[in-house]
ZAZANU-805742 format. One record per atom (N, C-alpha, C, CB): atom name; x, z, y. Coordinates in steps of 0.02 Angstrom, whole numbers. Each point is the difference from the previous one (the first is absolute). Glycine has a CB too. Example, Ala and Ser with C-alpha at 12.3 -4.5 7.8 and 13.67 -1.06 7.14 Angstrom:
REC  atom      c1      c3      c2
REC     N     660     390    -284
REC    CA     -45       0      59
REC     C      45       0      60
REC    CB     -95      62     -59
REC     N      77     -98     112
REC    CA      42       3      59
REC     C     -39      37      55
REC    CB      59    -108     -32
This chain:
REC  atom      c1      c3      c2
REC     N     368    2668    -974
REC    CA      39     -70      13
REC     C      25     -58     -40
REC    CB      26      71      62
REC     N     -35    -121     -78
REC    CA      38     -41     -63
REC     C      16     -72      39
REC    CB     -75      58    -119
REC     N     117     -75      90
REC    CA      14     -59      40
REC     C     -35     -40     -49
REC    CB     115      20      67
REC     N    -102     -93     -35
REC    CA     -59     -58     -14
REC     C      49     -59      21
REC    CB    -132      65      33
REC     N     127    -103     -67
REC    CA      25     -85       2
REC     C       3      -6      88
REC    CB     -76     -64    -134
REC     N     148      42     129
REC    CA      18     -19      82
REC     C      13      66      50
REC    CB     -83    -110     -13
REC     N      92     177     -50
REC    CA      12      51      52
REC     C     -47      35      34
REC    CB      78     -58       9
REC     N    -130      35      -8
REC    CA     -38      26      24
REC     C     -30      80     -30
REC    CB      -7    -130      32
REC     N     -28     177       9
REC    CA      19      65     -29
REC     C     -93      11       0
REC    CB     157      53      56
REC     N    -182     -19    -104
REC    CA     -88      26      -8
REC     C      27      69      22
REC    CB     -78     -72    -118
REC     N      55      99     156
REC    CA     -32      83      23
REC     C     -32      19     -25
REC    CB       1       0      76
REC     N      -1      58    -106
REC    CA     -64      18     -43
REC     C     -31      57      65
REC    CB      54     -12    -162
REC     N    -110      22     146
REC    CA     -54      35      38
REC     C      42      76      10
REC    CB    -126     -73     -59
REC     N     129     105     115
REC    CA       0      85       9
REC     C     -19      22     -53
REC    CB     -25      13     106
REC     N      64      47    -133
REC    CA     -17      46     -56
REC     C      10     -41     -61
REC    CB     -84      69      65
REC     N     118    -101     -64
REC    CA      29     -38     -79
REC     C      76      10       9
REC    CB     -95    -110     -23
REC     N     136     130     -37
REC    CA      64     -13      -1
REC     C      26     -45     -32
REC    CB       0      85      20
REC     N      54     -73      -4
REC    CA      61     -54     -38
REC     C      56      24     -34
REC    CB     -19     -69      84
REC     N      42      35    -117
REC    CA      90      28     -40
REC     C      56      -9      34
REC    CB     -29     -33    -103
REC     N      77      86      80
REC    CA      66     -36      18
REC     C      19     -66      12
REC    CB      17      75     -51
REC     N     -44     -97      -8
REC    CA      14     -67      -9
REC     C       0     -49      29
REC    CB     -19      32     -60
REC     N     -69     -17      91
REC    CA     -27     -49      44
REC     C      30       9      66
REC    CB    -104      -4     -62
REC     N     104      71      62
REC    CA      27      -1      64
REC     C      74       0      53
REC    CB     -98      38     -44
REC     N     141     -43     -20
REC    CA      69     -25       5
REC     C       6     -78      -9
REC    CB      37     113     -43
REC     N     -86    -159      21
REC    CA     -12     -57      -5
REC     C     -16     -33      62
REC    CB     -25      27    -104
REC     N     -21       7     148
REC    CA     -41      -1      62
REC     C      54      -4      51
REC    CB    -104      69     -41
REC     N     153     -17      27
REC    CA      66      12      85
REC     C      35     -34     -33
REC    CB      13     120      68
REC     N       6    -153    -123
REC    CA      50     -43     -18
REC     C      65      60     -26
REC    CB     -46    -116      96
REC     N      25     175     -99
REC    CA      49      53      -9
REC     C      10      16     -88
REC    CB     -39      54     133
REC     N      97     -11    -138
REC    CA      -6      13     -62
REC     C     -32      72     -24
REC    CB      93     -82       1
REC     N    -119      80     -68
REC    CA     -23      80      -9
REC     C      27      60       0
REC    CB     -49     -50     -45
REC     N     119      24      45
REC    CA      36      78      -2
REC     C      14       3      87
REC    CB      79       3    -147
REC     N    -101     -46     209
REC    CA      -2      17      41
REC     C     -45      61      14
REC    CB      41    -104       9
REC     N     -96      68     -27
REC    CA     -72      54      -2
REC     C      17      52     -17
REC    CB     -76     -65     -29
REC     N     115      76     -49
REC    CA      17      63     -18
REC     C      39      30      38
REC    CB     -16     -25     -92
REC     N      72       2     127
REC    CA      46      45      47
REC     C     -40      18      63
REC    CB     112     -59     -39
REC     N    -169      41      60
REC    CA     -30      11      58
REC     C     -32      53     -13
REC    CB      -6    -101      38
REC     N     -24      91    -104
REC    CA     -30      56     -10
REC     C      26      66     -19
REC    CB     -61     -80     -17
REC     N     105      76     -14
REC    CA      41      66     -11
REC     C      34      35      87
REC    CB      42     -62    -149
REC     N     -34      15     190
REC    CA      12       8      57
REC     C     -49      20      48
REC    CB      74     -66     -34
REC     N    -127      51      32
REC    CA     -71      13      25
REC     C       9     -51      52
REC    CB     -33     133     -25
REC     N      67    -193      10
REC    CA     -42     -56      47
REC     C     -59     -48     -29
REC    CB     112      -4      56
REC     N    -114     -44     -20
REC    CA     -44     -60     -21
REC     C     -73      32       5
REC    CB      93     -63     -87
REC     N    -133      31      55
REC    CA     -84      14       4
REC     C     -14      61     -59
REC    CB     -38    -145      37
REC     N     -14     208     -23
REC    CA      -9      27     -30
REC     C     -26     -34     -71
REC    CB       1      71     105
REC     N       1     -24    -164
REC    CA     -24     -40     -59
REC     C     -23      56     -37
REC    CB      77    -103      -3
REC     N    -122      85     -53
REC    CA     -30      48     -45
REC     C      33     -14     -74
REC    CB    -116       6      74
REC     N     119      47    -137
REC    CA     -11      -1     -55
REC     C     -48       7     -35
REC    CB      73      14      21
REC     N     -90     -68     -59
REC    CA     -68      -2     -32
REC     C       9     -17     -68
REC    CB     -58     -31     101
REC     N      57      71    -149
REC    CA      24       0     -65
REC     C      69     -23     -20
REC    CB    -112     -11     -14
REC     N     162      38      70
REC    CA      56      -3      -8
REC     C      24     -65      23
REC    CB     -12      79     -82
REC     N     -17    -122     106
REC    CA      32     -54      32
REC     C     -22       0      77
REC    CB       3     -66    -113
REC     N      39      56     129
REC    CA       5       5      95
REC     C     -42     -69       4
REC    CB     145      61      46
REC     N    -186     -41      17
REC    CA     -47     -38      58
REC     C       6       8      57
REC    CB     -65       2     -56
REC     N      51     -59     101
REC    CA     -26      -3      74
REC     C     -52     -13      22
REC    CB      76     -20      11
REC     N    -105      56      40
REC    CA     -61     -13       6
REC     C      -1     -66      56
REC    CB     -38     133     -36
REC     N       5    -165      29
REC    CA      -3     -75      43
REC     C       5      21      85
REC    CB     -93     -69    -103
REC     N      59     116     110
REC    CA      -3      16      76
REC     C      49      39      25
REC    CB    -109      -7      -6
REC     N     144      40     -49
REC    CA      62      34      28
REC     C      73     -52      14
REC    CB     -56     113     -72
REC     N      34    -164      18
REC    CA      63     -63       1
REC     C     -17     -16      79
REC    CB       3     -69    -144
REC     N     -50      43     148
REC    CA     -24     -40      67
REC     C      16      46      68
REC    CB    -106     -61     -71
REC     N      95     128      64
REC    CA      32      61      53
REC     C      66      -7       2
REC    CB     -77      86     -22
REC     N     117     -77     -39
REC    CA      71     -25       8
REC     C      23     -51      44
REC    CB      -5      30     -99
REC     N     -20     -79      61
REC    CA      18     -53      37
REC     C      -9     -12      87
REC    CB     -25     -34    -123
REC     N     -23      51     126
REC    CA     -17       9      82
REC     C      45      48      25
REC    CB    -123     -21      -6
REC     N     130      69      -9
REC    CA      50      53      16
REC     C      84     -20       9
REC    CB     -91      71     -69
REC     N      92    -130      19
REC    CA      88     -31       7
REC     C      -4     -50      31
REC    CB      49      26     -97
REC     N    -115     -64     157
REC    CA      -7     -77      15
REC     C      51      25      61
REC    CB    -141     -69     -42
REC     N     177      20      68
REC    CA      47      33      62
REC     C     -12     -93      36
REC    CB     126     136     -66
REC     N    -145    -126     140
REC    CA      -3     -60      23
REC     C      65     -25      19
REC    CB    -109      23      30
REC     N     115     -65      -6
REC    CA      68     -32      30
REC     C      40      41      49
REC    CB     -56    -108     -12
REC     N      15     137      62
REC    CA      26      26      64
REC     C      32      65     -28
REC    CB     -92     -55      90
REC     N      42      70    -146
REC    CA      12      85     -15
REC     C      60      12     -46
REC    CB    -128      26       5
REC     N     155     -89     -25
REC    CA      57      -5     -48
REC     C      68      -1      34
REC    CB     -75     -61     -76
REC     N      83      62     148
REC    CA      63     -20      26
REC     C      16      78      21
REC    CB     -18    -143      44
C-alpha cells in the first residue's frame, strides 16, 4: 500500500508485505501505536523478516474488515 498524489492508495497484491512505516502512514497512526499493539497482542498479525516488522497485505485487509462498523451496529 503506497500513498499516491491526492491521497489515493495503491493496494499491493495478496502475498505482498508492507512495512510498519507504510501501514502507519496508510492508517494515519503513529508507528508507536503499532508497536504498542504488537506488544499487547492487538492489531493485525505481523512477521519479522531480517529483524524488520512486516505486515502481509491480506492480514491488514482482514483486520480492516473485522474492525469495520456499520452505523446501526455502533449504537
